[in-house]
C-alpha positions as CSV (number, residue, x, y, z in Angstrom):
1,M,-0.8,-13.3,27.8
2,Y,-4.6,-12.7,27.5
3,S,-7.3,-13.8,29.8
4,K,-10.1,-16.2,28.8
5,K,-12.5,-13.2,29.2
6,E,-10.6,-11.2,26.7
7,Y,-10.5,-14.1,24.2
8,L,-14.2,-14.6,24.6
9,R,-15.1,-10.9,24.3
10,H,-13.0,-10.4,21.1
11,G,-14.1,-13.7,19.7
12,L,-17.8,-12.8,20.1
13,L,-17.2,-9.4,18.6
14,F,-15.6,-11.0,15.6
15,I,-18.4,-13.5,15.1
16,A,-21.0,-10.7,15.5
17,T,-19.2,-8.7,12.8
18,V,-19.2,-11.6,10.4
19,I,-23.0,-11.9,11.0
20,T,-23.6,-8.2,10.6
21,T,-21.5,-8.0,7.4
22,S,-23.4,-11.0,6.0
23,L,-26.7,-9.2,6.7
24,A,-25.3,-6.1,5.0
25,G,-24.0,-8.3,2.1
26,S,-27.5,-9.7,1.6
27,E,-28.8,-6.2,1.2
28,W,-26.1,-5.0,-1.2
29,V,-25.4,-8.2,-3.2
30,Y,-28.7,-9.9,-3.4
31,L,-31.2,-7.1,-2.4
32,K,-32.5,-9.3,0.5
33,S,-33.3,-7.8,3.8
34,V,-34.4,-9.2,7.2
35,F,-37.3,-6.9,7.0
36,G,-38.1,-7.5,3.4
37,E,-41.3,-9.0,2.1
38,G,-41.9,-11.8,-0.4
39,E,-38.9,-12.3,-2.7
40,A,-37.1,-9.4,-1.1
41,A,-37.0,-11.2,2.3
42,L,-33.7,-12.7,3.5
43,S,-33.7,-16.5,3.8
44,W,-31.1,-18.8,5.3
45,E,-30.0,-19.7,1.8
46,Y,-29.2,-16.1,0.9
47,F,-27.6,-15.5,4.3
48,W,-25.1,-18.2,3.7
49,M,-24.6,-17.0,0.1
50,S,-23.9,-13.5,1.5
51,M,-20.8,-14.9,3.3
52,A,-19.1,-14.9,-0.1
53,F,-19.0,-11.1,0.7
54,S,-18.5,-11.1,4.4
55,I,-15.8,-13.8,4.8
56,P,-13.3,-12.2,2.3
57,F,-14.1,-8.7,3.5
58,I,-13.7,-9.5,7.2
59,G,-10.8,-11.8,6.4
60,I,-8.9,-8.9,4.8
61,L,-9.6,-6.7,7.8
62,L,-8.5,-9.5,10.1
63,I,-5.2,-10.0,8.3
64,H,-4.6,-6.2,8.4
65,E,-5.1,-6.2,12.2
66,L,-3.0,-9.3,12.7
67,G,-0.2,-7.7,10.8
68,H,-0.2,-4.9,13.4
69,F,-0.7,-7.5,16.2
70,F,2.1,-9.9,15.4
71,T,4.6,-7.1,14.6
72,A,3.8,-5.5,18.0
73,I,4.4,-8.9,19.7
74,Y,7.7,-9.3,17.8
75,H,8.8,-5.9,19.1
76,K,7.5,-6.8,22.6
77,V,5.0,-4.0,22.6
78,K,1.8,-4.7,24.6
79,C,-1.4,-4.4,22.7
80,T,-5.0,-5.6,22.7
81,L,-6.4,-8.4,20.6
82,P,-8.2,-7.0,17.5
83,F,-11.5,-5.3,18.3
84,F,-14.0,-5.8,15.5
85,I,-16.9,-3.4,15.6
86,P,-20.2,-4.7,14.2
87,G,-22.2,-2.0,12.5
88,W,-25.3,-3.2,10.7
89,L,-28.0,-0.4,10.4
90,G,-30.6,-2.3,8.4
91,F,-33.0,-2.3,11.4
92,I,-33.4,1.5,10.9
93,G,-33.5,1.3,7.1
94,V,-30.0,2.8,6.6
95,P,-27.6,1.1,4.2
96,S,-24.3,0.0,5.8
97,I,-21.4,-2.4,5.2
98,G,-22.0,-4.2,8.5
99,T,-19.0,-3.0,10.4
100,F,-17.3,0.2,11.6
101,G,-13.9,-1.5,11.1
102,A,-11.4,-3.1,13.5
103,V,-8.7,-1.7,15.7
104,I,-5.9,-2.7,17.9
105,Q,-4.9,-0.5,20.9
106,M,-1.3,-0.2,21.9
107,K,-1.1,-0.7,25.7
108,G,2.7,-0.5,26.0
109,F,4.9,2.6,25.5
110,V,6.6,2.8,22.1
111,N,9.7,4.8,22.1
112,S,11.3,3.7,18.9
113,R,10.9,5.1,15.4
114,K,11.6,1.7,13.9
115,K,8.9,0.0,16.0
116,F,6.3,2.7,15.1
117,F,7.2,2.2,11.4
118,D,7.1,-1.6,11.5
119,I,3.8,-1.8,13.4
120,G,2.2,0.8,11.2
121,V,3.3,-0.5,7.8
122,A,2.7,-4.2,8.6
123,G,-1.1,-4.0,8.8
124,P,-2.0,-2.3,5.5
125,L,0.6,-4.2,3.5
126,A,-0.6,-7.6,4.8
127,G,-4.2,-6.7,4.2
128,F,-3.4,-5.3,0.7
129,V,-1.8,-8.6,-0.4
130,I,-5.0,-10.5,0.5
131,A,-7.2,-7.9,-1.1
132,L,-5.2,-8.2,-4.2
133,L,-5.7,-12.0,-4.3
134,V,-9.5,-11.6,-3.6
135,L,-9.8,-9.1,-6.5
136,V,-7.8,-11.2,-8.9
137,Y,-10.0,-14.2,-8.0
138,G,-13.1,-12.0,-8.4
139,F,-12.1,-10.7,-11.8
140,T,-11.1,-14.0,-13.2
141,T,-14.3,-15.8,-12.0
142,L,-16.9,-13.3,-13.1
143,P,-20.3,-15.0,-13.8
144,E,-22.0,-14.9,-17.2
145,S,-23.2,-11.5,-18.2
146,N,-26.8,-12.5,-17.7
147,Y,-26.1,-12.9,-13.9
148,I,-27.2,-9.4,-13.3
149,Y,-30.7,-10.3,-14.5
150,E,-31.0,-12.6,-11.5
151,I,-30.6,-9.6,-9.2
152,H,-32.4,-7.1,-11.4
153,P,-34.9,-9.0,-13.6
154,E,-36.4,-5.7,-14.6
155,Y,-33.2,-5.0,-16.7
156,A,-34.3,-7.8,-19.1
157,D,-37.5,-5.9,-19.9
158,P,-36.9,-4.0,-23.2
159,D,-39.3,-1.3,-22.0
160,F,-37.4,-0.7,-18.8
161,Q,-36.5,3.0,-18.6
162,G,-34.3,2.9,-15.6
163,P,-35.0,3.8,-11.9
164,G,-37.7,6.3,-11.2
165,E,-37.1,9.9,-10.3
166,D,-37.4,9.2,-6.6
167,A,-34.8,6.3,-6.7
168,L,-31.3,7.0,-5.4
169,D,-28.6,6.1,-7.9
170,F,-25.5,4.8,-6.4
171,E,-22.1,3.6,-7.8
172,L,-18.6,2.9,-6.6
173,G,-15.9,5.4,-7.5
174,N,-13.0,3.7,-9.3
175,N,-9.3,3.8,-8.2
176,L,-6.2,3.0,-10.1
177,L,-5.7,-0.5,-8.8
178,F,-9.3,-1.7,-9.3
179,W,-9.4,-0.2,-12.8
180,G,-6.0,-1.8,-13.7
181,L,-6.9,-5.2,-12.4
182,S,-10.2,-5.1,-14.3
183,E,-8.3,-4.3,-17.5
184,I,-5.8,-7.1,-17.0
185,F,-7.9,-10.0,-15.6
186,A,-11.6,-9.3,-16.4
187,D,-13.5,-10.5,-19.4
188,P,-14.8,-7.3,-20.9
189,D,-18.1,-8.9,-21.8
190,R,-18.7,-9.9,-18.2
191,M,-17.3,-6.9,-16.4
192,P,-20.1,-5.0,-14.6
193,A,-20.5,-1.3,-14.5
194,M,-19.3,0.4,-11.3
195,S,-23.0,0.9,-10.4
196,E,-23.4,-2.9,-10.4
197,V,-20.2,-4.1,-8.7
198,I,-22.0,-4.2,-5.4
199,H,-23.8,-7.3,-6.7
200,Y,-20.4,-9.2,-7.1
201,P,-19.4,-10.2,-3.6
202,Y,-15.6,-10.7,-4.2
203,L,-15.3,-7.5,-6.2
204,F,-17.3,-5.5,-3.6
205,A,-15.3,-7.0,-0.7
206,G,-12.0,-6.2,-2.5
207,F,-13.1,-2.7,-3.3
208,L,-14.0,-2.0,0.3
209,A,-10.7,-3.4,1.4
210,L,-8.9,-1.0,-0.9
211,F,-11.0,1.8,0.5
212,F,-10.0,1.0,4.1
213,T,-6.4,0.5,3.1
214,A,-6.3,4.0,1.5
215,L,-7.9,5.5,4.6
216,N,-5.3,3.9,6.9
217,L,-2.4,5.0,4.7
218,L,-3.3,8.7,4.6
219,P,0.0,10.4,5.7
220,I,-1.7,12.2,8.6
221,G,-1.2,12.0,12.3
222,Q,-1.1,8.6,13.9
223,L,-2.8,6.7,11.0
224,D,-0.7,3.9,9.6
225,G,0.4,6.3,6.8
226,G,1.4,8.8,9.5
227,H,3.6,6.1,11.1
228,V,5.2,5.5,7.7
229,I,5.9,9.1,7.1
230,F,7.3,9.5,10.6
231,G,9.6,6.6,9.9
232,L,10.8,8.0,6.6
233,F,10.9,11.7,7.5
234,P,10.8,12.1,11.3
235,K,11.8,15.7,11.3
236,R,9.2,16.6,8.7
237,H,6.3,14.6,9.9
238,R,4.5,17.6,11.4
239,E,4.7,19.6,8.2
240,I,3.8,16.7,5.9
241,S,0.9,15.7,8.1
242,L,-0.5,19.3,8.3
243,V,-0.1,19.8,4.5
244,A,-1.8,16.5,3.7
245,Y,-4.6,17.3,6.1
246,I,-5.1,20.8,4.6
247,L,-5.3,19.3,1.1
248,F,-7.6,16.5,2.3
249,I,-10.1,18.8,4.1
250,G,-9.7,21.5,1.4
251,Y,-10.7,19.0,-1.4
252,A,-13.5,17.6,0.7
253,G,-15.1,20.9,1.2
254,L,-15.0,22.2,-2.3
255,G,-18.4,23.4,-3.3
256,M,-19.7,24.0,0.3
257,I,-19.6,27.7,-0.3
258,S,-20.1,29.3,-3.7
259,P,-20.5,32.9,-4.9
260,Y,-23.4,31.7,-7.0
261,S,-25.5,30.7,-4.0
262,P,-28.2,33.1,-2.7
263,I,-26.7,35.8,-0.4
264,E,-29.0,34.8,2.4
265,D,-27.6,31.2,2.3
266,L,-24.0,32.5,2.2
267,M,-24.6,34.7,5.3
268,L,-25.6,31.5,7.2
269,W,-23.3,28.9,5.7
270,I,-20.0,30.9,5.5
271,P,-19.6,31.5,9.3
272,L,-20.9,28.0,10.1
273,Y,-18.4,26.4,7.7
274,I,-15.5,28.5,8.9
275,G,-16.4,27.5,12.4
276,F,-16.4,23.9,11.3
277,L,-12.9,24.3,9.8
278,F,-11.6,26.0,12.9
279,I,-12.8,23.0,15.1
280,C,-11.2,20.6,12.6
281,F,-7.8,22.0,13.6
282,T,-8.4,21.5,17.3
283,K,-5.7,18.8,17.6
284,S,-3.3,20.2,15.0
285,G,-0.9,21.7,17.5
286,L,-1.4,25.1,16.0
287,S,-2.1,28.3,18.0
288,V,-5.7,29.7,18.0
289,K,-4.4,32.5,15.7
290,N,-3.0,30.1,13.2
291,R,-6.1,27.9,13.4
292,I,-8.3,30.9,12.5
293,T,-5.9,31.8,9.7
294,F,-6.0,28.3,8.2
295,A,-9.8,28.1,8.5
296,L,-10.2,31.5,6.8
297,G,-7.6,30.7,4.2
298,I,-9.1,27.3,3.2
299,A,-12.6,28.8,2.9
300,A,-11.3,31.7,0.9
301,I,-9.5,29.5,-1.6
302,Q,-12.5,27.2,-1.9
303,Y,-14.7,30.3,-2.6
304,I,-12.3,31.6,-5.3
305,L,-12.1,28.2,-7.0
306,A,-15.9,28.0,-7.0
307,Y,-16.0,31.4,-8.7
308,L,-13.4,30.5,-11.3
309,I,-14.8,27.0,-11.9
310,P,-18.6,27.1,-11.5
311,G,-20.0,23.8,-10.3
312,V,-16.6,22.6,-8.9
313,Q,-17.2,19.9,-6.3
314,G,-15.0,18.0,-3.9
315,Y,-16.2,14.9,-2.0
316,Q,-18.1,16.1,1.0
317,G,-18.3,12.6,2.3
318,W,-14.7,13.0,3.5
319,L,-15.7,15.9,5.8
320,L,-16.8,13.6,8.6
321,Y,-13.5,11.7,8.5
322,G,-11.6,15.0,8.3
323,F,-13.4,16.1,11.4
324,L,-12.5,12.9,13.2
325,L,-8.9,13.2,12.2
326,G,-8.5,16.9,13.2
327,R,-10.7,17.0,16.2
328,I,-10.5,13.5,17.8
329,M,-7.3,11.7,16.6
330,G,-5.0,14.7,16.0
331,L,-2.4,15.5,13.4
332,K,0.7,15.1,15.6
333,H,2.8,12.0,16.2
334,P,4.2,10.8,19.5
335,E,7.8,11.8,20.1
336,V,10.6,9.2,20.3
337,S,14.2,9.3,21.5
338,G,16.6,9.9,18.6
339,F,16.1,9.9,14.8
340,R,18.3,7.0,13.7
341,E,17.7,6.5,10.0
342,L,15.8,3.5,8.8
343,D,17.6,0.8,6.9
344,G,17.2,0.3,3.2
345,K,14.6,-2.5,3.4
346,R,12.4,-0.4,5.6
347,K,12.7,2.6,3.3
348,A,11.7,0.4,0.4
349,L,8.6,-0.8,2.4
350,G,7.8,2.8,3.2
351,I,7.9,3.8,-0.5
352,L,5.8,0.7,-1.4
353,A,3.2,1.8,1.2
354,I,3.0,5.2,-0.4
355,I,2.6,3.6,-3.8
356,V,-0.2,1.3,-2.4
357,F,-1.9,4.4,-1.1
358,I,-1.8,6.1,-4.5
359,L,-3.2,2.9,-6.2
360,C,-6.0,2.4,-3.6
361,F,-7.2,6.0,-3.0
362,S,-10.4,7.0,-4.7
363,P,-11.3,10.7,-4.7
364,E,-15.0,9.8,-4.8
365,P,-15.3,6.2,-3.4
366,F,-19.1,6.2,-3.1
367,I,-21.2,8.3,-5.5
368,F,-24.8,9.1,-4.8
369,T,-26.8,10.9,-7.4
């Protein structure tokens, strides 16, 4: 079915991604870098230890993609092998998680609502099950509370006053599932703060898996969540996708323009931001007139909210993903012949996927202060 060259290419990309995520894991979990000096330098010992992060993380992504892959094969839809994209940026001093994700490209024509639904829902649900197991294992095997002193020995100093003013504080934003599992399975005396979870490889890998699961299950366009919505509500997909996108980009941009900013800043930022919103609707299927209307409307509502609730902030980290969705991927779904209703089991899986999205989604997944 696939040539030796394809197996080799995809296999090498997979191995490269395991290596790059291990390098990233050494930086996050153990504060060890290839370019570090002294105790901060990465050794082979810490590289192998970092695989406690990379193996479960990449394993979850692999199971996710294999869910799509084997379901496509079951439905006789041609597709590529999973493409893993290595993405370690430590060589330029930028923190990263070692990968830009993994994808499978459909090469065959899919003209069935049921096939779209099955292929779309199989990946996130398969990966979610493994992520759940990884997190439960991580919460039930937390190291002793003094483990954090091995990573940050300065914490043990009674005179330690916290990071300096120039240091960048970072923590993970919670979600319902991560919080719930910690309450059920974690020993409260050993449970780390969200700012320290990055030093616990299984918890960090599981958290990132939930983050990617939520991204894929957004009910927009041709994301996995978009396929699910198309399966459940085929005649309403366009409206649901558009509304979900407006809410997503609207929340992301809260605080970008504020009546409390200097007038000279507003004169520059307002037209630039409205132009950005206009571009974000490039592949929405809307007319130019409607795209202008939505861009102006979103900006106006955000401006009014900023006036009524001074200091209100969305999560501007979502703006890039919103741009990619609206400008590159698009908000529409491919048409199929007929709208035969899904059976009860598939409807149940669709509802389960929506619940998984709600449990995994974090409004602010990565918080920098």
